[in-house]
Gaussian input, Z-matrix of N, CA and C with variables (Angstrom, degrees):
# hf/3-21g

backbone

0 1
 N
 C     1     B1
 C     2     B2     1     A1
 N     3     B3     2     A2     1     D1
 C     4     B4     3     A3     2     D2
 C     5     B5     4     A4     3     D3
 N     6     B6     5     A5     4     D4
 C     7     B7     6     A6     5     D5
 C     8     B8     7     A7     6     D6
 N     9     B9     8     A8     7     D7
 C    10    B10     9     A9     8     D8
 C    11    B11    10    A10     9     D9
 N    12    B12    11    A11    10    D10
 C    13    B13    12    A12    11    D11
 C    14    B14    13    A13    12    D12
 N    15    B15    14    A14    13    D13
 C    16    B16    15    A15    14    D14
 C    17    B17    16    A16    15    D15
 N    18    B18    17    A17    16    D16
 C    19    B19    18    A18    17    D17
 C    20    B20    19    A19    18    D18
 N    21    B21    20    A20    19    D19
 C    22    B22    21    A21    20    D20
 C    23    B23    22    A22    21    D21
 N    24    B24    23    A23    22    D22
 C    25    B25    24    A24    23    D23
 C    26    B26    25    A25    24    D24
 N    27    B27    26    A26    25    D25
 C    28    B28    27    A27    26    D26
 C    29    B29    28    A28    27    D27
 N    30    B30    29    A29    28    D28
 C    31    B31    30    A30    29    D29
 C    32    B32    31    A31    30    D30
 N    33    B33    32    A32    31    D31
 C    34    B34    33    A33    32    D32
 C    35    B35    34    A34    33    D33
 N    36    B36    35    A35    34    D34
 C    37    B37    36    A36    35    D35
 C    38    B38    37    A37    36    D36
 N    39    B39    38    A38    37    D37
 C    40    B40    39    A39    38    D38
 C    41    B41    40    A40    39    D39
 N    42    B42    41    A41    40    D40
 C    43    B43    42    A42    41    D41
 C    44    B44    43    A43    42    D42
 N    45    B45    44    A44    43    D43
 C    46    B46    45    A45    44    D44
 C    47    B47    46    A46    45    D45
 N    48    B48    47    A47    46    D46
 C    49    B49    48    A48    47    D47
 C    50    B50    49    A49    48    D48
 N    51    B51    50    A50    49    D49
 C    52    B52    51    A51    50    D50
 C    53    B53    52    A52    51    D51
 N    54    B54    53    A53    52    D52
 C    55    B55    54    A54    53    D53
 C    56    B56    55    A55    54    D54
 N    57    B57    56    A56    55    D55
 C    58    B58    57    A57    56    D56
 C    59    B59    58    A58    57    D57
 N    60    B60    59    A59    58    D58
 C    61    B61    60    A60    59    D59
 C    62    B62    61    A61    60    D60
 N    63    B63    62    A62    61    D61
 C    64    B64    63    A63    62    D62
 C    65    B65    64    A64    63    D63
 N    66    B66    65    A65    64    D64
 C    67    B67    66    A66    65    D65
 C    68    B68    67    A67    66    D66
 N    69    B69    68    A68    67    D67
 C    70    B70    69    A69    68    D68
 C    71    B71    70    A70    69    D69
 N    72    B72    71    A71    70    D70
 C    73    B73    72    A72    71    D71
 C    74    B74    73    A73    72    D72
 N    75    B75    74    A74    73    D73
 C    76    B76    75    A75    74    D74
 C    77    B77    76    A76    75    D75
 N    78    B78    77    A77    76    D76
 C    79    B79    78    A78    77    D77
 C    80    B80    79    A79    78    D78
 N    81    B81    80    A80    79    D79
 C    82    B82    81    A81    80    D80
 C    83    B83    82    A82    81    D81
 N    84    B84    83    A83    82    D82
 C    85    B85    84    A84    83    D83
 C    86    B86    85    A85    84    D84
 N    87    B87    86    A86    85    D85
 C    88    B88    87    A87    86    D86
 C    89    B89    88    A88    87    D87
 N    90    B90    89    A89    88    D88
 C    91    B91    90    A90    89    D89
 C    92    B92    91    A91    90    D90
 N    93    B93    92    A92    91    D91
 C    94    B94    93    A93    92    D92
 C    95    B95    94    A94    93    D93
 N    96    B96    95    A95    94    D94
 C    97    B97    96    A96    95    D95
 C    98    B98    97    A97    96    D96
 N    99    B99    98    A98    97    D97
 C   100   B100    99    A99    98    D98
 C   101   B101   100   A100    99    D99
 N   102   B102   101   A101   100   D100
 C   103   B103   102   A102   101   D101
 C   104   B104   103   A103   102   D102
 N   105   B105   104   A104   103   D103
 C   106   B106   105   A105   104   D104
 C   107   B107   106   A106   105   D105
 N   108   B108   107   A107   106   D106
 C   109   B109   108   A108   107   D107
 C   110   B110   109   A109   108   D108
 N   111   B111   110   A110   109   D109
 C   112   B112   111   A111   110   D110
 C   113   B113   112   A112   111   D111
 N   114   B114   113   A113   112   D112
 C   115   B115   114   A114   113   D113
 C   116   B116   115   A115   114   D114
 N   117   B117   116   A116   115   D115
 C   118   B118   117   A117   116   D116
 C   119   B119   118   A118   117   D117
 N   120   B120   119   A119   118   D118
 C   121   B121   120   A120   119   D119
 C   122   B122   121   A121   120   D120
 N   123   B123   122   A122   121   D121
 C   124   B124   123   A123   122   D122
 C   125   B125   124   A124   123   D123
 N   126   B126   125   A125   124   D124
 C   127   B127   126   A126   125   D125
 C   128   B128   127   A127   126   D126
 N   129   B129   128   A128   127   D127
 C   130   B130   129   A129   128   D128
 C   131   B131   130   A130   129   D129
 N   132   B132   131   A131   130   D130
 C   133   B133   132   A132   131   D131
 C   134   B134   133   A133   132   D132
 N   135   B135   134   A134   133   D133
 C   136   B136   135   A135   134   D134
 C   137   B137   136   A136   135   D135
 N   138   B138   137   A137   136   D136
 C   139   B139   138   A138   137   D137
 C   140   B140   139   A139   138   D138
 N   141   B141   140   A140   139   D139
 C   142   B142   141   A141   140   D140
 C   143   B143   142   A142   141   D141
 N   144   B144   143   A143   142   D142
 C   145   B145   144   A144   143   D143
 C   146   B146   145   A145   144   D144
 N   147   B147   146   A146   145   D145
 C   148   B148   147   A147   146   D146
 C   149   B149   148   A148   147   D147
 N   150   B150   149   A149   148   D148
 C   151   B151   150   A150   149   D149
 C   152   B152   151   A151   150   D150
 N   153   B153   152   A152   151   D151
 C   154   B154   153   A153   152   D152
 C   155   B155   154   A154   153   D153
 N   156   B156   155   A155   154   D154
 C   157   B157   156   A156   155   D155
 C   158   B158   157   A157   156   D156
 N   159   B159   158   A158   157   D157
 C   160   B160   159   A159   158   D158
 C   161   B161   160   A160   159   D159
 N   162   B162   161   A161   160   D160
 C   163   B163   162   A162   161   D161
 C   164   B164   163   A163   162   D162
 N   165   B165   164   A164   163   D163
 C   166   B166   165   A165   164   D164
 C   167   B167   166   A166   165   D165
 N   168   B168   167   A167   166   D166
 C   169   B169   168   A168   167   D167
 C   170   B170   169   A169   168   D168
 N   171   B171   170   A170   169   D169
 C   172   B172   171   A171   170   D170
 C   173   B173   172   A172   171   D171
 N   174   B174   173   A173   172   D172
 C   175   B175   174   A174   173   D173
 C   176   B176   175   A175   174   D174
 N   177   B177   176   A176   175   D175
 C   178   B178   177   A177   176   D176
 C   179   B179   178   A178   177   D177
 N   180   B180   179   A179   178   D178
 C   181   B181   180   A180   179   D179
 C   182   B182   181   A181   180   D180
 N   183   B183   182   A182   181   D181
 C   184   B184   183   A183   182   D182
 C   185   B185   184   A184   183   D183
 N   186   B186   185   A185   184   D184
 C   187   B187   186   A186   185   D185
 C   188   B188   187   A187   186   D186
 N   189   B189   188   A188   187   D187
 C   190   B190   189   A189   188   D188
 C   191   B191   190   A190   189   D189
 N   192   B192   191   A191   190   D190
 C   193   B193   192   A192   191   D191
 C   194   B194   193   A193   192   D192
 N   195   B195   194   A194   193   D193
 C   196   B196   195   A195   194   D194
 C   197   B197   196   A196   195   D195
 N   198   B198   197   A197   196   D196
 C   199   B199   198   A198   197   D197
 C   200   B200   199   A199   198   D198
 N   201   B201   200   A200   199   D199
 C   202   B202   201   A201   200   D200
 C   203   B203   202   A202   201   D201
 N   204   B204   203   A203   202   D202
 C   205   B205   204   A204   203   D203
 C   206   B206   205   A205   204   D204
 N   207   B207   206   A206   205   D205
 C   208   B208   207   A207   206   D206
 C   209   B209   208   A208   207   D207
 N   210   B210   209   A209   208   D208
 C   211   B211   210   A210   209   D209
 C   212   B212   211   A211   210   D210
 N   213   B213   212   A212   211   D211
 C   214   B214   213   A213   212   D212
 C   215   B215   214   A214   213   D213
 N   216   B216   215   A215   214   D214
 C   217   B217   216   A216   215   D215
 C   218   B218   217   A217   216   D216
 N   219   B219   218   A218   217   D217
 C   220   B220   219   A219   218   D218
 C   221   B221   220   A220   219   D219
 N   222   B222   221   A221   220   D220
 C   223   B223   222   A222   221   D221
 C   224   B224   223   A223   222   D222
 N   225   B225   224   A224   223   D223
 C   226   B226   225   A225   224   D224
 C   227   B227   226   A226   225   D225
 N   228   B228   227   A227   226   D226
 C   229   B229   228   A228   227   D227
 C   230   B230   229   A229   228   D228
 N   231   B231   230   A230   229   D229
 C   232   B232   231   A231   230   D230
 C   233   B233   232   A232   231   D231
 N   234   B234   233   A233   232   D232
 C   235   B235   234   A234   233   D233
 C   236   B236   235   A235   234   D234
 N   237   B237   236   A236   235   D235
 C   238   B238   237   A237   236   D236
 C   239   B239   238   A238   237   D237
 N   240   B240   239   A239   238   D238
 C   241   B241   240   A240   239   D239
 C   242   B242   241   A241   240   D240
 N   243   B243   242   A242   241   D241
 C   244   B244   243   A243   242   D242
 C   245   B245   244   A244   243   D243
 N   246   B246   245   A245   244   D244
 C   247   B247   246   A246   245   D245
 C   248   B248   247   A247   246   D246
 N   249   B249   248   A248   247   D247
 C   250   B250   249   A249   248   D248
 C   251   B251   250   A250   249   D249
 N   252   B252   251   A251   250   D250
 C   253   B253   252   A252   251   D251
 C   254   B254   253   A253   252   D252
 N   255   B255   254   A254   253   D253
 C   256   B256   255   A255   254   D254
 C   257   B257   256   A256   255   D255
 N   258   B258   257   A257   256   D256
 C   259   B259   258   A258   257   D257
 C   260   B260   259   A259   258   D258
 N   261   B261   260   A260   259   D259
 C   262   B262   261   A261   260   D260
 C   263   B263   262   A262   261   D261
 N   264   B264   263   A263   262   D262
 C   265   B265   264   A264   263   D263
 C   266   B266   265   A265   264   D264
 N   267   B267   266   A266   265   D265
 C   268   B268   267   A267   266   D266
 C   269   B269   268   A268   267   D267
 N   270   B270   269   A269   268   D268
 C   271   B271   270   A270   269   D269
 C   272   B272   271   A271   270   D270
 N   273   B273   272   A272   271   D271
 C   274   B274   273   A273   272   D272
 C   275   B275   274   A274   273   D273
 N   276   B276   275   A275   274   D274
 C   277   B277   276   A276   275   D275
 C   278   B278   277   A277   276   D276
 N   279   B279   278   A278   277   D277
 C   280   B280   279   A279   278   D278
 C   281   B281   280   A280   279   D279
 N   282   B282   281   A281   280   D280
 C   283   B283   282   A282   281   D281
 C   284   B284   283   A283   282   D282
 N   285   B285   284   A284   283   D283
 C   286   B286   285   A285   284   D284
 C   287   B287   286   A286   285   D285
 N   288   B288   287   A287   286   D286
 C   289   B289   288   A288   287   D287
 C   290   B290   289   A289   288   D288
 N   291   B291   290   A290   289   D289
 C   292   B292   291   A291   290   D290
 C   293   B293   292   A292   291   D291
 N   294   B294   293   A293   292   D292
 C   295   B295   294   A294   293   D293
 C   296   B296   295   A295   294   D294
 N   297   B297   296   A296   295   D295
 C   298   B298   297   A297   296   D296
 C   299   B299   298   A298   297   D297
 N   300   B300   299   A299   298   D298
 C   301   B301   300   A300   299   D299
 C   302   B302   301   A301   300   D300
 N   303   B303   302   A302   301   D301
 C   304   B304   303   A303   302   D302
 C   305   B305   304   A304   303   D303
 N   306   B306   305   A305   304   D304
 C   307   B307   306   A306   305   D305
 C   308   B308   307   A307   306   D306
 N   309   B309   308   A308   307   D307
 C   310   B310   309   A309   308   D308
 C   311   B311   310   A310   309   D309
 N   312   B312   311   A311   310   D310
 C   313   B313   312   A312   311   D311
 C   314   B314   313   A313   312   D312
 N   315   B315   314   A314   313   D313
 C   316   B316   315   A315   314   D314
 C   317   B317   316   A316   315   D315
 N   318   B318   317   A317   316   D316
 C   319   B319   318   A318   317   D317
 C   320   B320   319   A319   318   D318
 N   321   B321   320   A320   319   D319
 C   322   B322   321   A321   320   D320
 C   323   B323   322   A322   321   D321
 N   324   B324   323   A323   322   D322
 C   325   B325   324   A324   323   D323
 C   326   B326   325   A325   324   D324
 N   327   B327   326   A326   325   D325
 C   328   B328   327   A327   326   D326
 C   329   B329   328   A328   327   D327
 N   330   B330   329   A329   328   D328
 C   331   B331   330   A330   329   D329
 C   332   B332   331   A331   330   D330
 N   333   B333   332   A332   331   D331
 C   334   B334   333   A333   332   D332
 C   335   B335   334   A334   333   D333
 N   336   B336   335   A335   334   D334
 C   337   B337   336   A336   335   D335
 C   338   B338   337   A337   336   D336

   B1=1.4021
   B2=1.5244
   B3=1.3410
   B4=1.4433
   B5=1.5007
   B6=1.4064
   B7=1.4874
   B8=1.5070
   B9=1.3314
   B10=1.4942
   B11=1.4781
   B12=1.3453
   B13=1.4865
   B14=1.4838
   B15=1.3066
   B16=1.4544
   B17=1.5861
   B18=1.2864
   B19=1.4427
   B20=1.5430
   B21=1.2653
   B22=1.5199
   B23=1.5221
   B24=1.3116
   B25=1.4293
   B26=1.5988
   B27=1.3166
   B28=1.4398
   B29=1.5965
   B30=1.3682
   B31=1.4275
   B32=1.5286
   B33=1.4022
   B34=1.4756
   B35=1.4832
   B36=1.4669
   B37=1.4870
   B38=1.5017
   B39=1.2812
   B40=1.3944
   B41=1.6149
   B42=1.2933
   B43=1.4848
   B44=1.4678
   B45=1.3427
   B46=1.4714
   B47=1.5017
   B48=1.3239
   B49=1.4775
   B50=1.4693
   B51=1.3858
   B52=1.3966
   B53=1.6026
   B54=1.4038
   B55=1.4324
   B56=1.4212
   B57=1.3675
   B58=1.5100
   B59=1.5069
   B60=1.2920
   B61=1.4151
   B62=1.4711
   B63=1.3926
   B64=1.3829
   B65=1.5465
   B66=1.3635
   B67=1.5007
   B68=1.5208
   B69=1.3040
   B70=1.4802
   B71=1.5813
   B72=1.2727
   B73=1.4809
   B74=1.4426
   B75=1.3426
   B76=1.4145
   B77=1.5108
   B78=1.2874
   B79=1.4749
   B80=1.5008
   B81=1.3262
   B82=1.5089
   B83=1.4305
   B84=1.3238
   B85=1.4755
   B86=1.5292
   B87=1.3372
   B88=1.4798
   B89=1.4295
   B90=1.4405
   B91=1.5009
   B92=1.5325
   B93=1.2737
   B94=1.4773
   B95=1.5027
   B96=1.3538
   B97=1.4542
   B98=1.5201
   B99=1.2603
   B100=1.4655
   B101=1.5509
   B102=1.3205
   B103=1.4825
   B104=1.4776
   B105=1.3028
   B106=1.4673
   B107=1.5399
   B108=1.3469
   B109=1.4738
   B110=1.5233
   B111=1.2826
   B112=1.4752
   B113=1.4934
   B114=1.3282
   B115=1.5189
   B116=1.5090
   B117=1.3341
   B118=1.5184
   B119=1.4841
   B120=1.2855
   B121=1.5098
   B122=1.5556
   B123=1.3311
   B124=1.4298
   B125=1.5568
   B126=1.2300
   B127=1.5736
   B128=1.5882
   B129=1.2784
   B130=1.4758
   B131=1.5757
   B132=1.3241
   B133=1.4239
   B134=1.5123
   B135=1.2888
   B136=1.5013
   B137=1.5241
   B138=1.3012
   B139=1.4332
   B140=1.5165
   B141=1.3262
   B142=1.3837
   B143=1.5512
   B144=1.3293
   B145=1.5159
   B146=1.5257
   B147=1.2736
   B148=1.4973
   B149=1.4809
   B150=1.3327
   B151=1.5039
   B152=1.4564
   B153=1.2680
   B154=1.4927
   B155=1.4664
   B156=1.4274
   B157=1.4717
   B158=1.6096
   B159=1.3155
   B160=1.5063
   B161=1.4891
   B162=1.3450
   B163=1.5023
   B164=1.5512
   B165=1.2921
   B166=1.4975
   B167=1.5004
   B168=1.3595
   B169=1.5008
   B170=1.4444
   B171=1.3868
   B172=1.4132
   B173=1.4874
   B174=1.2908
   B175=1.4901
   B176=1.5711
   B177=1.3104
   B178=1.3917
   B179=1.5799
   B180=1.3193
   B181=1.4773
   B182=1.5395
   B183=1.3298
   B184=1.5160
   B185=1.4760
   B186=1.2606
   B187=1.4833
   B188=1.4951
   B189=1.3336
   B190=1.4894
   B191=1.5798
   B192=1.3133
   B193=1.4828
   B194=1.4842
   B195=1.3062
   B196=1.4965
   B197=1.5396
   B198=1.3503
   B199=1.3608
   B200=1.6066
   B201=1.3927
   B202=1.4151
   B203=1.5859
   B204=1.3295
   B205=1.3952
   B206=1.5728
   B207=1.2624
   B208=1.4280
   B209=1.4809
   B210=1.3109
   B211=1.4544
   B212=1.4695
   B213=1.3759
   B214=1.4281
   B215=1.5066
   B216=1.3503
   B217=1.4164
   B218=1.5355
   B219=1.3154
   B220=1.4990
   B221=1.5959
   B222=1.3766
   B223=1.4529
   B224=1.5825
   B225=1.3249
   B226=1.4483
   B227=1.5159
   B228=1.3151
   B229=1.4674
   B230=1.5295
   B231=1.2900
   B232=1.4487
   B233=1.5044
   B234=1.3628
   B235=1.4701
   B236=1.5520
   B237=1.3999
   B238=1.4319
   B239=1.5561
   B240=1.3849
   B241=1.4188
   B242=1.4987
   B243=1.3317
   B244=1.4743
   B245=1.5178
   B246=1.3576
   B247=1.4594
   B248=1.5542
   B249=1.2940
   B250=1.4848
   B251=1.5492
   B252=1.2776
   B253=1.4751
   B254=1.5426
   B255=1.2544
   B256=1.4664
   B257=1.5250
   B258=1.3358
   B259=1.5356
   B260=1.5331
   B261=1.2717
   B262=1.5187
   B263=1.4921
   B264=1.2515
   B265=1.4346
   B266=1.5168
   B267=1.2698
   B268=1.5246
   B269=1.5341
   B270=1.2835
   B271=1.4249
   B272=1.4808
   B273=1.3656
   B274=1.4520
   B275=1.5056
   B276=1.3348
   B277=1.4014
   B278=1.4652
   B279=1.4057
   B280=1.4731
   B281=1.4877
   B282=1.3074
   B283=1.5029
   B284=1.5114
   B285=1.3509
   B286=1.4487
   B287=1.5186
   B288=1.2843
   B289=1.4844
   B290=1.4907
   B291=1.2770
   B292=1.5100
   B293=1.4893
   B294=1.3509
   B295=1.4707
   B296=1.4982
   B297=1.3274
   B298=1.4324
   B299=1.4545
   B300=1.3914
   B301=1.3678
   B302=1.4989
   B303=1.3305
   B304=1.4979
   B305=1.5516
   B306=1.3934
   B307=1.4632
   B308=1.4809
   B309=1.3290
   B310=1.4855
   B311=1.4558
   B312=1.3173
   B313=1.4382
   B314=1.6202
   B315=1.2076
   B316=1.4610
   B317=1.5187
   B318=1.3502
   B319=1.4365
   B320=1.5382
   B321=1.3361
   B322=1.4169
   B323=1.5745
   B324=1.3576
   B325=1.4781
   B326=1.5537
   B327=1.3453
   B328=1.4060
   B329=1.5242
   B330=1.3023
   B331=1.4190
   B332=1.5309
   B333=1.3505
   B334=1.5202
   B335=1.5419
   B336=1.3144
   B337=1.4534
   B338=1.5563
   A1=109.16
   A2=117.39
   A3=126.08
   A4=108.09
   A5=111.25
   A6=116.95
   A7=105.06
   A8=113.54
   A9=122.99
   A10=111.93
   A11=115.73
   A12=125.02
   A13=110.95
   A14=115.17
   A15=120.37
   A16=105.97
   A17=114.85
   A18=120.65
   A19=113.78
   A20=115.33
   A21=120.70
   A22=106.70
   A23=118.13
   A24=123.30
   A25=112.82
   A26=117.56
   A27=121.06
   A28=112.43
   A29=115.13
   A30=120.50
   A31=107.58
   A32=118.62
   A33=120.13
   A34=111.71
   A35=113.82
   A36=118.55
   A37=112.04
   A38=115.94
   A39=121.57
   A40=111.09
   A41=115.55
   A42=121.23
   A43=113.41
   A44=116.80
   A45=121.84
   A46=110.58
   A47=117.82
   A48=121.35
   A49=111.39
   A50=120.18
   A51=117.43
   A52=110.80
   A53=115.72
   A54=118.31
   A55=118.06
   A56=116.11
   A57=118.76
   A58=108.02
   A59=114.18
   A60=122.40
   A61=114.01
   A62=119.33
   A63=123.09
   A64=110.47
   A65=113.16
   A66=118.57
   A67=110.59
   A68=110.21
   A69=121.66
   A70=112.34
   A71=119.43
   A72=118.38
   A73=114.79
   A74=122.45
   A75=122.98
   A76=113.12
   A77=120.43
   A78=128.31
   A79=110.30
   A80=112.06
   A81=121.36
   A82=111.58
   A83=120.21
   A84=121.59
   A85=109.00
   A86=117.92
   A87=119.66
   A88=121.46
   A89=115.09
   A90=120.90
   A91=109.68
   A92=119.39
   A93=120.04
   A94=108.85
   A95=118.63
   A96=126.57
   A97=103.96
   A98=120.54
   A99=128.34
   A100=110.14
   A101=117.82
   A102=122.68
   A103=109.74
   A104=114.54
   A105=125.01
   A106=111.52
   A107=114.11
   A108=118.14
   A109=107.09
   A110=113.81
   A111=119.89
   A112=108.18
   A113=117.21
   A114=119.07
   A115=115.07
   A116=115.56
   A117=120.91
   A118=114.26
   A119=119.00
   A120=118.48
   A121=114.75
   A122=117.41
   A123=119.09
   A124=111.07
   A125=114.53
   A126=119.13
   A127=103.59
   A128=118.60
   A129=120.70
   A130=106.02
   A131=116.96
   A132=118.90
   A133=114.80
   A134=117.57
   A135=118.66
   A136=114.43
   A137=117.10
   A138=121.95
   A139=114.00
   A140=116.32
   A141=120.39
   A142=121.38
   A143=109.44
   A144=117.36
   A145=112.41
   A146=116.53
   A147=122.16
   A148=109.90
   A149=114.16
   A150=118.94
   A151=114.70
   A152=122.25
   A153=124.49
   A154=108.92
   A155=109.32
   A156=116.64
   A157=107.76
   A158=111.90
   A159=116.17
   A160=111.86
   A161=116.26
   A162=117.11
   A163=110.87
   A164=114.70
   A165=121.80
   A166=102.80
   A167=112.69
   A168=123.11
   A169=109.90
   A170=117.91
   A171=122.89
   A172=111.59
   A173=117.68
   A174=124.04
   A175=107.37
   A176=115.05
   A177=121.41
   A178=107.50
   A179=120.31
   A180=119.70
   A181=108.11
   A182=112.31
   A183=118.00
   A184=113.84
   A185=116.62
   A186=121.76
   A187=117.73
   A188=116.99
   A189=117.11
   A190=118.39
   A191=112.47
   A192=115.01
   A193=113.55
   A194=114.18
   A195=121.84
   A196=113.84
   A197=117.96
   A198=120.36
   A199=114.94
   A200=110.96
   A201=115.25
   A202=112.75
   A203=115.82
   A204=123.11
   A205=113.48
   A206=117.35
   A207=121.52
   A208=107.87
   A209=120.77
   A210=127.81
   A211=112.11
   A212=117.40
   A213=121.67
   A214=112.73
   A215=117.14
   A216=121.40
   A217=112.56
   A218=114.96
   A219=116.80
   A220=103.23
   A221=111.10
   A222=114.96
   A223=111.32
   A224=113.66
   A225=119.61
   A226=115.17
   A227=117.70
   A228=120.11
   A229=110.35
   A230=120.24
   A231=121.55
   A232=112.99
   A233=113.81
   A234=119.04
   A235=107.41
   A236=114.55
   A237=118.50
   A238=104.45
   A239=114.43
   A240=121.49
   A241=111.40
   A242=116.64
   A243=124.46
   A244=107.22
   A245=116.64
   A246=123.64
   A247=109.59
   A248=115.52
   A249=120.77
   A250=109.52
   A251=115.04
   A252=122.46
   A253=103.62
   A254=118.46
   A255=124.90
   A256=110.21
   A257=112.38
   A258=116.89
   A259=103.55
   A260=113.22
   A261=120.20
   A262=107.62
   A263=116.52
   A264=121.60
   A265=109.56
   A266=115.93
   A267=120.74
   A268=110.85
   A269=121.50
   A270=127.27
   A271=114.56
   A272=115.35
   A273=121.71
   A274=110.40
   A275=120.12
   A276=120.80
   A277=116.05
   A278=112.73
   A279=117.49
   A280=110.52
   A281=114.95
   A282=120.33
   A283=107.13
   A284=115.22
   A285=120.55
   A286=109.11
   A287=120.71
   A288=121.63
   A289=108.99
   A290=115.45
   A291=124.13
   A292=105.72
   A293=118.16
   A294=118.41
   A295=113.79
   A296=113.52
   A297=119.68
   A298=110.07
   A299=116.65
   A300=122.29
   A301=110.84
   A302=116.18
   A303=120.47
   A304=111.85
   A305=114.50
   A306=117.12
   A307=110.90
   A308=120.47
   A309=123.91
   A310=115.52
   A311=118.27
   A312=124.89
   A313=109.50
   A314=119.38
   A315=123.35
   A316=109.46
   A317=115.15
   A318=122.82
   A319=109.51
   A320=116.32
   A321=121.72
   A322=108.25
   A323=116.27
   A324=115.26
   A325=105.46
   A326=116.45
   A327=120.69
   A328=109.63
   A329=120.50
   A330=125.92
   A331=111.52
   A332=113.92
   A333=115.95
   A334=106.68
   A335=114.40
   A336=119.11
   A337=108.09
   D1=142.50
   D2=177.82
   D3=-99.69
   D4=141.58
   D5=171.58
   D6=-127.67
   D7=162.30
   D8=-164.26
   D9=-127.11
   D10=139.71
   D11=172.57
   D12=-123.40
   D13=129.34
   D14=175.83
   D15=-95.27
   D16=125.51
   D17=175.08
   D18=-120.14
   D19=144.98
   D20=170.69
   D21=-73.11
   D22=157.18
   D23=-177.92
   D24=-54.17
   D25=-41.61
   D26=178.93
   D27=-67.35
   D28=-35.38
   D29=-179.04
   D30=-71.62
   D31=-37.56
   D32=177.99
   D33=-65.37
   D34=-40.18
   D35=179.31
   D36=-65.64
   D37=-32.50
   D38=179.42
   D39=-71.71
   D40=-39.81
   D41=172.47
   D42=-61.76
   D43=-43.40
   D44=178.12
   D45=-65.72
   D46=-40.91
   D47=-174.76
   D48=-74.75
   D49=-35.59
   D50=-171.60
   D51=-108.15
   D52=-8.60
   D53=-178.40
   D54=80.88
   D55=-5.50
   D56=176.08
   D57=-163.09
   D58=156.89
   D59=178.82
   D60=-150.09
   D61=145.28
   D62=176.41
   D63=-94.04
   D64=6.87
   D65=170.51
   D66=94.42
   D67=-169.21
   D68=-175.83
   D69=-75.11
   D70=171.92
   D71=178.79
   D72=-51.69
   D73=-42.11
   D74=178.18
   D75=-62.21
   D76=-33.99
   D77=172.85
   D78=-57.48
   D79=-56.98
   D80=176.08
   D81=-53.11
   D82=-45.87
   D83=-175.52
   D84=-69.54
   D85=-39.19
   D86=177.92
   D87=-78.64
   D88=-15.35
   D89=174.11
   D90=87.78
   D91=11.82
   D92=177.00
   D93=-156.89
   D94=163.26
   D95=-179.16
   D96=-89.58
   D97=120.83
   D98=176.66
   D99=-76.43
   D100=125.49
   D101=169.35
   D102=-124.88
   D103=171.80
   D104=178.23
   D105=-137.51
   D106=150.04
   D107=174.69
   D108=-76.16
   D109=178.30
   D110=176.17
   D111=-64.11
   D112=-39.63
   D113=179.45
   D114=-68.71
   D115=-22.12
   D116=-176.21
   D117=-99.53
   D118=-21.28
   D119=-165.96
   D120=-67.60
   D121=-31.00
   D122=179.26
   D123=-68.13
   D124=-34.79
   D125=-179.50
   D126=-75.88
   D127=-35.86
   D128=-179.16
   D129=-63.60
   D130=-45.65
   D131=177.26
   D132=-63.30
   D133=-41.63
   D134=175.68
   D135=-66.95
   D136=-35.68
   D137=-178.76
   D138=-76.55
   D139=-45.45
   D140=-172.76
   D141=-108.02
   D142=-6.79
   D143=-178.80
   D144=-137.14
   D145=28.22
   D146=-178.45
   D147=-54.95
   D148=124.76
   D149=177.13
   D150=75.67
   D151=-2.92
   D152=-178.15
   D153=-79.33
   D154=134.75
   D155=177.61
   D156=-104.47
   D157=179.14
   D158=177.69
   D159=59.83
   D160=38.30
   D161=176.83
   D162=-96.66
   D163=153.24
   D164=178.13
   D165=-126.68
   D166=132.08
   D167=169.57
   D168=-97.29
   D169=125.37
   D170=176.99
   D171=-111.00
   D172=139.56
   D173=179.77
   D174=-106.92
   D175=129.52
   D176=-178.72
   D177=-130.05
   D178=128.75
   D179=173.15
   D180=-73.03
   D181=133.46
   D182=-175.18
   D183=-70.25
   D184=-46.67
   D185=-174.07
   D186=-51.27
   D187=-51.96
   D188=175.78
   D189=-54.87
   D190=-18.49
   D191=-178.74
   D192=-75.89
   D193=-15.44
   D194=171.13
   D195=57.69
   D196=-140.03
   D197=-172.46
   D198=-73.12
   D199=-9.34
   D200=178.42
   D201=-71.97
   D202=-15.70
   D203=178.59
   D204=-98.71
   D205=121.22
   D206=-174.41
   D207=-118.73
   D208=138.08
   D209=175.59
   D210=-97.74
   D211=106.77
   D212=-169.53
   D213=-121.56
   D214=146.40
   D215=176.29
   D216=-61.80
   D217=139.50
   D218=175.79
   D219=-146.52
   D220=-140.45
   D221=-168.23
   D222=-59.91
   D223=138.06
   D224=176.71
   D225=68.32
   D226=11.07
   D227=179.96
   D228=83.69
   D229=-0.01
   D230=173.42
   D231=-67.57
   D232=146.38
   D233=172.82
   D234=-92.12
   D235=128.62
   D236=-179.50
   D237=-117.01
   D238=149.05
   D239=176.39
   D240=-79.73
   D241=128.06
   D242=-178.79
   D243=-125.66
   D244=124.82
   D245=-178.25
   D246=-96.61
   D247=117.51
   D248=-177.78
   D249=-98.24
   D250=53.30
   D251=168.16
   D252=-168.64
   D253=177.75
   D254=176.96
   D255=-63.53
   D256=140.90
   D257=168.03
   D258=-76.49
   D259=133.91
   D260=-179.51
   D261=-108.59
   D262=146.98
   D263=178.24
   D264=-59.43
   D265=-34.76
   D266=179.67
   D267=-69.96
   D268=-14.50
   D269=171.47
   D270=-70.31
   D271=-32.07
   D272=-172.85
   D273=-82.96
   D274=123.89
   D275=179.56
   D276=-95.70
   D277=-26.30
   D278=168.40
   D279=-157.08
   D280=158.93
   D281=177.11
   D282=-138.21
   D283=157.90
   D284=-179.12
   D285=-152.77
   D286=148.25
   D287=175.88
   D288=-66.70
   D289=153.80
   D290=-176.83
   D291=-122.81
   D292=75.75
   D293=-178.27
   D294=-71.94
   D295=167.19
   D296=171.05
   D297=-90.42
   D298=139.22
   D299=174.62
   D300=-85.02
   D301=177.12
   D302=-177.53
   D303=-65.09
   D304=-22.00
   D305=178.77
   D306=-90.84
   D307=7.82
   D308=178.12
   D309=83.87
   D310=-0.49
   D311=178.76
   D312=-93.79
   D313=150.84
   D314=-179.77
   D315=-74.60
   D316=141.95
   D317=179.10
   D318=-98.74
   D319=116.89
   D320=-172.42
   D321=-97.95
   D322=144.32
   D323=171.70
   D324=-74.49
   D325=171.20
   D326=175.93
   D327=-61.89
   D328=125.99
   D329=-174.06
   D330=-105.87
   D331=131.55
   D332=172.93
   D333=-77.73
   D334=150.55
   D335=-177.75
   D336=-77.33

């Protein structure tokens, strides 16, 4: 199973430069790196990144994260993947820009479940 992290351009640059990141300010405040599944990530973008440009979508396989990945209840009773360690550049198997469409919503590439 693939999970997804949306990063702002500066957060992506930081991850690339340092090889690891504890995420955005909300991740630091919550004590874990927030991820979404393929079914959840569009709503995550709409809710937390509405109108934001220069976003990068990162794909990470869930299984290799092992016990550091916890599935916890969040909005609407959904279970979301939360990583309780730094996200490492070596965890990311692909990344893609997440541009805004003409309707103001982010355009996602085809996502594997």
